[in-house]
C-alpha positions as CSV (number, residue, x, y, z in Angstrom):
1,M,-109.8,14.1,-183.2
2,Q,-109.9,11.1,-185.5
3,Q,-113.2,9.2,-185.3
4,P,-113.0,5.7,-183.7
5,Q,-113.7,2.5,-185.5
6,A,-117.0,0.8,-184.6
7,P,-116.5,-1.2,-181.4
8,Q,-116.2,-4.9,-181.9
9,N,-118.3,-5.6,-178.8
10,P,-121.2,-3.1,-178.6
11,A,-122.0,-4.1,-175.1
12,I,-118.8,-2.7,-173.7
13,P,-117.4,-0.5,-176.5
14,T,-114.0,1.1,-176.2
15,V,-114.0,4.9,-176.2
16,P,-110.9,6.7,-177.4
17,V,-110.2,9.7,-175.2
18,A,-108.5,13.0,-175.7
19,H,-104.7,13.3,-175.1
20,S,-103.4,13.1,-171.6
21,M,-103.4,16.3,-169.6
22,N,-101.8,17.2,-166.3
23,I,-104.7,18.3,-164.0
24,S,-103.0,21.5,-163.1
25,Q,-102.5,22.3,-166.7
26,G,-105.8,21.0,-168.1
27,Y,-108.2,22.5,-165.6
28,T,-107.2,26.0,-164.9
29,L,-108.4,28.6,-162.4
30,N,-110.3,30.2,-165.3
31,D,-112.0,26.9,-166.0
32,L,-113.0,26.5,-162.4
33,I,-114.4,30.0,-162.1
34,V,-116.4,29.8,-165.3
35,D,-117.7,26.4,-164.4
36,V,-118.8,27.0,-160.9
37,N,-119.6,30.7,-160.7
38,G,-122.9,30.7,-162.5
39,A,-125.7,33.0,-161.4
40,D,-127.9,30.1,-160.4
41,G,-127.9,27.4,-157.7
42,Y,-125.6,28.9,-155.1
43,T,-127.9,29.9,-152.3
44,E,-130.4,27.8,-150.5
45,D,-133.4,29.8,-151.9
46,K,-132.2,29.0,-155.4
47,A,-131.7,25.3,-154.8
48,A,-135.3,24.5,-155.4
49,L,-135.9,21.1,-156.9
50,G,-136.4,21.0,-160.6
51,T,-139.3,19.3,-162.2
52,V,-140.2,18.2,-165.7
53,S,-143.5,17.5,-167.4
54,Q,-144.9,14.0,-167.1
55,D,-144.5,13.9,-170.9
56,F,-140.7,13.4,-170.2
57,F,-141.1,10.6,-167.7
58,L,-139.3,7.3,-168.4
59,Q,-141.8,5.0,-170.1
60,L,-141.6,1.3,-169.0
61,T,-143.7,-1.8,-169.3
62,D,-144.0,-4.3,-166.6
63,E,-142.0,-6.9,-168.6
64,V,-138.8,-5.0,-167.7
65,K,-137.8,-6.3,-164.3
66,L,-135.7,-3.6,-162.6
67,A,-133.6,-4.4,-159.5
68,D,-134.0,-2.4,-156.3
69,D,-130.7,-0.7,-156.8
70,F,-128.5,0.3,-159.7
71,R,-126.4,-2.5,-161.2
72,P,-123.7,-0.7,-163.2
73,G,-122.7,-2.7,-166.2
74,L,-125.5,-5.3,-165.9
75,N,-128.2,-5.4,-168.5
76,S,-131.7,-4.7,-167.2
77,F,-133.4,-6.0,-170.3
78,S,-133.9,-9.8,-170.7
79,T,-135.1,-10.1,-174.3
80,G,-134.9,-8.2,-177.5
81,L,-138.7,-7.8,-177.4
82,E,-138.3,-5.8,-174.2
83,V,-135.8,-3.5,-175.9
84,L,-138.1,-3.0,-178.9
85,N,-141.1,-2.2,-176.8
86,F,-139.1,0.2,-174.6
87,C,-137.8,2.1,-177.6
88,N,-141.1,2.3,-179.3
89,L,-142.9,3.4,-176.2
90,N,-140.4,6.1,-175.2
91,T,-140.2,7.4,-178.8
92,A,-143.9,7.7,-179.1
93,A,-144.2,9.5,-175.7
94,L,-141.5,12.0,-176.6
95,I,-143.1,12.7,-180.0
96,R,-146.4,13.3,-178.3
97,A,-144.5,15.8,-176.0
98,G,-143.7,17.8,-179.1
99,L,-140.2,16.6,-180.0
100,R,-139.1,15.8,-183.6
101,E,-139.0,12.1,-184.5
102,S,-135.2,12.2,-184.9
103,T,-134.7,13.9,-181.5
104,A,-137.2,11.5,-179.8
105,S,-135.3,8.5,-181.2
106,F,-131.9,9.9,-180.2
107,L,-133.1,10.5,-176.6
108,T,-134.8,7.1,-176.5
109,M,-131.6,5.3,-177.4
110,L,-129.8,7.3,-174.8
111,R,-132.4,6.2,-172.2
112,C,-132.1,2.6,-173.5
113,M,-128.3,2.6,-172.9
114,M,-129.0,3.8,-169.3
115,V,-131.4,0.9,-168.7
116,K,-129.3,-1.6,-170.6
117,F,-126.2,-0.8,-168.4
118,G,-128.1,-1.0,-165.1
119,F,-128.7,2.7,-164.2
120,A,-132.4,2.3,-163.6
121,C,-134.0,0.8,-160.4
122,N,-137.3,0.5,-158.6
123,N,-136.4,1.9,-155.2
124,L,-136.9,5.7,-154.9
125,Q,-134.4,6.1,-152.1
126,R,-131.8,4.2,-154.0
127,R,-132.5,6.5,-156.9
128,A,-132.3,9.4,-154.5
129,V,-135.4,11.2,-156.0
130,Y,-138.3,13.1,-154.5
131,V,-140.6,12.6,-157.5
132,D,-141.0,9.2,-159.2
133,E,-140.4,10.0,-163.0
134,Y,-140.9,6.3,-164.1
135,N,-144.3,5.6,-165.7
136,V,-144.8,1.8,-165.6
137,T,-147.7,0.4,-167.6
138,P,-148.5,-3.3,-168.0
139,T,-147.9,-4.4,-171.6
140,E,-151.3,-6.0,-171.7
141,V,-152.9,-2.5,-171.3
142,F,-151.5,-1.3,-174.5
143,H,-152.6,-4.4,-176.4
144,R,-156.1,-4.3,-174.9
145,R,-156.5,-0.7,-175.9
146,A,-155.5,-1.5,-179.5
147,L,-157.7,-4.6,-179.4
148,D,-160.7,-2.6,-178.1
149,A,-160.2,0.0,-180.8
150,R,-160.1,-2.7,-183.5
151,N,-163.2,-4.4,-182.2
152,A,-165.1,-1.1,-181.9
153,E,-164.1,-0.3,-185.5
154,A,-165.3,-3.7,-186.8
155,A,-168.6,-3.3,-184.9
156,S,-169.1,0.1,-186.4
157,L,-168.4,-1.0,-189.9
158,A,-170.8,-4.0,-189.5
159,Q,-173.6,-1.8,-188.2
160,A,-173.1,0.6,-191.1
161,A,-173.4,-2.3,-193.5
162,G,-176.4,-3.8,-191.7
163,A,-174.3,-7.0,-191.0
164,P,-174.2,-8.9,-187.8
165,I,-171.7,-7.5,-185.3
166,P,-168.7,-9.9,-185.3
167,I,-167.5,-11.7,-182.2
168,P,-164.8,-9.5,-180.6
169,D,-161.3,-10.7,-180.9
170,A,-159.5,-11.8,-177.7
171,L,-155.9,-11.0,-176.7
172,P,-153.5,-13.6,-178.2
173,A,-151.8,-16.1,-175.9
174,V,-148.4,-14.7,-177.0
175,I,-148.4,-10.9,-176.9
176,P,-146.7,-9.4,-179.9
177,P,-144.4,-6.3,-180.0
178,L,-146.2,-3.0,-179.2
179,N,-147.7,-1.2,-182.2
180,L,-147.9,2.4,-181.2
181,G,-148.6,3.9,-184.6
182,P,-146.6,6.4,-186.6
183,G,-143.4,7.8,-185.3
184,S,-141.8,4.6,-183.9
185,F,-138.2,4.4,-182.9
186,S,-135.7,4.8,-185.8
187,V,-132.0,5.8,-185.9
188,N,-129.6,5.6,-188.7
189,K,-126.4,3.6,-188.5
190,A,-124.2,6.6,-187.8
191,T,-126.4,7.8,-184.9
192,G,-126.7,4.3,-183.5
193,N,-122.9,3.9,-183.5
194,F,-122.3,7.4,-182.0
195,I,-124.7,6.9,-179.1
196,S,-123.6,3.3,-178.3
197,T,-120.0,4.5,-178.2
198,Y,-120.4,7.8,-176.4
199,W,-123.6,7.6,-174.4
200,D,-121.8,7.7,-171.1
201,N,-119.8,10.7,-172.0
202,I,-123.0,12.6,-173.0
203,V,-124.5,11.6,-169.7
204,S,-121.3,12.7,-167.9
205,V,-121.5,16.2,-169.4
206,V,-124.9,16.6,-167.8
207,A,-123.6,15.2,-164.5
208,H,-120.8,17.8,-164.5
209,V,-123.2,20.7,-165.1
210,F,-125.5,19.6,-162.3
211,R,-122.5,19.1,-159.9
212,T,-121.2,22.6,-160.5
213,R,-124.5,24.5,-161.0
214,G,-127.2,22.6,-159.0
215,H,-129.7,22.3,-161.8
216,H,-130.0,20.2,-165.0
217,Y,-130.5,23.2,-167.3
218,M,-131.1,26.9,-167.4
219,E,-130.7,29.2,-170.4
220,S,-127.6,30.6,-168.7
221,Y,-126.0,27.1,-168.9
222,K,-125.7,27.1,-172.8
223,E,-122.1,28.2,-172.8
224,L,-121.1,25.8,-170.0
225,Y,-122.6,22.9,-171.8
226,A,-120.9,23.8,-175.1
227,R,-117.5,24.3,-173.4
228,T,-117.8,21.1,-171.4
229,W,-118.7,19.0,-174.4
230,A,-115.9,20.7,-176.4
231,C,-113.4,19.6,-173.7
232,T,-114.2,15.9,-174.6
233,T,-112.9,16.5,-178.2
234,I,-115.5,14.0,-179.3
235,E,-116.7,14.9,-182.9
236,V,-120.3,14.5,-184.0
237,P,-120.1,12.7,-187.3
238,N,-122.0,13.5,-190.4
239,G,-125.5,12.0,-190.4
240,V,-125.9,12.5,-186.6
241,Q,-128.4,15.2,-185.4
242,M,-127.4,15.8,-181.8
243,P,-130.3,17.3,-179.8
244,T,-129.8,20.4,-177.8
245,W,-128.5,20.1,-174.2
246,E,-131.8,21.3,-172.9
247,E,-133.5,18.4,-174.7
248,I,-130.8,15.9,-173.5
249,S,-130.8,17.0,-169.9
250,R,-134.5,17.7,-169.3
251,A,-136.4,15.6,-171.9
252,G,-133.9,12.7,-172.1
253,L,-132.2,12.2,-168.7
254,H,-134.0,14.1,-166.0
255,C,-136.2,11.1,-165.4
256,F,-133.3,9.0,-164.1
257,G,-132.4,11.3,-161.2
258,V,-129.0,12.8,-160.3
259,R,-127.5,9.8,-158.6
260,A,-127.8,7.7,-161.7
261,L,-125.9,10.4,-163.8
262,H,-123.2,10.6,-161.1
263,Q,-122.8,6.8,-161.1
264,V,-122.6,6.6,-164.9
265,R,-119.7,9.1,-164.8
266,E,-117.9,7.1,-162.1
267,W,-118.5,3.8,-163.9
268,S,-117.2,5.3,-167.2
269,R,-114.1,6.5,-165.4
270,V,-113.4,3.2,-163.8
271,H,-113.7,1.4,-167.2
272,G,-111.4,3.9,-169.0
273,R,-114.3,5.2,-171.2
274,L,-114.5,8.8,-169.9
275,A,-112.9,11.5,-172.0
276,K,-109.8,13.0,-170.3
277,G,-111.4,16.5,-170.5
278,L,-114.2,15.1,-168.2
279,V,-111.8,13.1,-166.0
280,I,-110.0,16.3,-164.9
281,R,-113.3,17.8,-164.1
282,L,-114.4,14.9,-161.8
283,D,-113.5,16.9,-158.7
284,A,-115.0,20.2,-159.7
285,A,-116.4,22.2,-156.9
286,C,-120.0,21.3,-156.0
287,A,-122.8,23.9,-156.2
288,G,-122.8,25.4,-152.7
289,S,-119.0,25.2,-152.2
290,A,-117.9,27.5,-154.9
291,P,-116.9,30.6,-152.8
292,V,-114.4,28.6,-150.7
293,R,-113.0,26.4,-153.4
294,T,-112.7,29.3,-155.8
295,A,-111.0,31.4,-153.2
296,A,-108.6,28.5,-152.4
297,A,-107.7,28.0,-156.0
298,A,-107.0,31.7,-156.5
299,L,-104.9,31.9,-153.3
300,K,-102.7,29.1,-154.5
301,E,-102.0,30.9,-157.8
302,M,-101.5,34.2,-156.0
303,S,-98.9,32.5,-153.8
304,A,-96.5,32.5,-156.7
305,A,-96.3,36.3,-156.9
306,G,-93.4,38.2,-155.6
307,W,-95.5,40.2,-153.2
308,W,-97.1,37.2,-151.6
309,T,-95.1,37.2,-148.4
310,H,-96.4,40.6,-147.4
311,F,-100.0,39.5,-148.1
312,D,-99.5,36.2,-146.3
313,A,-98.0,37.9,-143.3
314,K,-101.2,39.9,-142.7
315,Y,-103.9,37.4,-143.7
316,H,-102.1,34.1,-142.8
317,A,-104.8,32.8,-140.4
318,H,-107.6,33.5,-143.0
319,I,-105.6,31.9,-145.8
320,V,-104.8,28.8,-143.8
321,A,-108.5,28.5,-142.8
322,V,-109.7,28.9,-146.4
323,L,-107.3,26.2,-147.7
324,A,-108.2,23.8,-144.9
325,E,-112.0,24.3,-145.5
326,A,-111.4,23.8,-149.3
327,N,-109.7,20.5,-148.5
328,R,-112.5,19.5,-146.2
329,L,-115.1,20.2,-148.9
330,Q,-113.1,18.4,-151.6
331,A,-112.9,15.3,-149.3
332,A,-116.7,15.6,-148.6
333,G,-117.4,15.0,-152.3
334,T,-121.1,15.3,-153.2
335,K,-122.0,15.8,-149.5
336,A,-120.7,19.4,-150.2
337,H,-123.4,19.8,-152.8
338,I,-126.4,22.0,-152.0
339,N,-128.6,19.1,-153.1
340,A,-126.6,16.4,-151.4
341,R,-129.6,14.1,-150.9
342,L,-130.0,13.8,-154.7
343,Y,-126.7,12.0,-154.7
344,N,-127.4,9.8,-151.7
345,W,-130.6,9.8,-149.8
346,A,-128.9,9.4,-146.5
347,D,-126.6,12.4,-146.9
348,T,-127.1,15.9,-145.6
349,W,-125.5,19.0,-147.0
350,E,-122.1,19.7,-145.4
351,K,-122.4,23.5,-145.8
352,A,-119.2,25.4,-146.4
353,D,-117.9,27.7,-143.8
354,E,-117.3,31.0,-145.7
355,Q,-116.4,33.3,-142.8
356,H,-112.7,33.4,-143.7
357,V,-113.4,34.1,-147.4
358,I,-115.1,37.4,-146.7
359,P,-112.0,39.4,-145.7
360,L,-110.0,37.9,-148.5
361,S,-112.6,38.4,-151.3
362,P,-111.7,42.1,-152.3
363,Y,-108.1,41.2,-152.6
364,I,-108.7,38.1,-154.6
365,L,-111.1,40.1,-156.9
366,G,-108.6,42.9,-157.2
367,W,-105.9,40.4,-158.2
368,I,-108.3,38.9,-160.8
369,D,-108.9,42.3,-162.2
370,T,-105.2,42.6,-163.1
371,L,-105.1,39.4,-165.1
372,D,-105.1,39.2,-168.9
373,Q,-108.1,36.8,-168.5
374,K,-110.2,39.5,-166.8
375,D,-113.1,39.3,-169.2
376,A,-113.6,35.5,-168.6
377,L,-112.9,35.6,-164.9
378,S,-115.1,38.6,-164.3
379,K,-118.1,36.4,-165.1
380,Q,-117.8,34.8,-161.7
381,V,-120.3,36.0,-159.1
382,C,-119.8,34.0,-155.9
383,L,-116.8,36.1,-154.6
384,N,-118.6,39.3,-155.6
385,K,-121.4,38.4,-153.3
386,R,-118.9,37.9,-150.4
387,A,-117.2,41.2,-151.1
388,D,-120.2,43.6,-150.9
389,G,-119.2,47.0,-149.8
390,T,-115.5,46.5,-150.5
391,T,-115.4,47.9,-154.0
392,A,-113.0,50.7,-153.0
393,I,-110.5,48.1,-151.4
394,R,-110.7,45.9,-154.5
395,A,-110.0,48.9,-156.9
396,A,-107.2,50.2,-154.7
397,W,-105.5,46.8,-154.4
398,A,-105.7,46.3,-158.1
399,A,-104.0,49.6,-158.6
400,V,-101.2,48.7,-156.2
401,L,-100.7,45.4,-158.0
402,R,-100.6,47.0,-161.4
403,N,-98.0,49.4,-160.1
404,Y,-96.0,46.5,-158.8
405,M,-96.2,44.8,-162.2
406,R,-94.7,47.9,-163.9
407,D,-92.0,48.2,-161.3
408,L,-91.1,45.0,-159.5
409,S,-89.1,47.0,-156.9
410,S,-92.2,48.5,-155.5
411,K,-92.8,45.9,-152.8
412,T,-92.7,48.7,-150.3
413,S,-96.0,50.2,-151.6
414,I,-97.6,46.8,-151.2
415,A,-96.4,46.5,-147.7
416,Q,-97.6,50.0,-146.9
417,F,-101.0,49.4,-148.4
418,L,-101.5,46.2,-146.4
419,A,-100.3,47.9,-143.2
420,A,-102.7,50.8,-143.7
């Protein structure tokens, strides 16, 4: 993909997106299964709330006046000094947490864009978070600490020289920018342009992973993050050191809460900034609804097969029920997420009804086993869990389908198998 020109208005830059795709072509059954069928986040006992070290909390001074709710597109900073102090403060904190200076600065600018575009707020319920990961410190505190240190050093030097202890300096009437020592915020031009242009797409990748898996990051998510980023077709230019997705999702963005990430993605879509590869993933199945939505997607593809009428005749009631439940979950949006309250504090989880998936699971899995994509599709786990004890049916059904593929006139064997 050709790199874009630097935006004329950095406040609302224009983001070139990948070529247009038809949703049915761009987001396949294989994509859905690999995205949503991870090993984590699909049962209530695995939906435990994630936490991060306080070292990764968002650092704010009291000079930044946040609203009580998100204000998408509206700048939360009032002055350039607020931005400078924010960047220096967050970079210093992330460096103390053990991150490289370049990584800390990249993540700080990502945070800065979140605040600049109105995706930070004071109210915990509007943020939809259980733990407050904002660390707000009065600006005066930092300057008083520095002033006390300078006065103590001056007194120590005077005592050592046998000179009178000087009168301590007082805080100036106009407080200057924060001086937090070595490791202050610094990004090169290429990095600054890259983040200011694509920050919302980076955030939206994290939003997609949380939507489909139920956590910001686990080691098993590496491939999903890499594939989701690749679908944007955004190239990282020379001179830009992109942090790992673990650093971006946990150290950089966890402090904002899930609702903020979700709203960034929606704001980006509305303003035509979201890469098409992410647009077609907007409606991906939420963690907690994967068994039903995966089964429904598979059934729709199975319905094109020549043997479908025999299968539908036997399992019609279950098929209709699964498709109806999938439509209900799709309409429910993030209410179908196992951590629905992290998207909206007032929401409760609209749990999927999986009873009709269970009798269909061995047949869906047997059909998947016959596909050329078996290696990719076999990574899914949610239907396997609903098909416990039916391995023999799955294998037998796959054998019947393979026989049908070799001899399209063998519909009789399919009908006999289903009637048995």
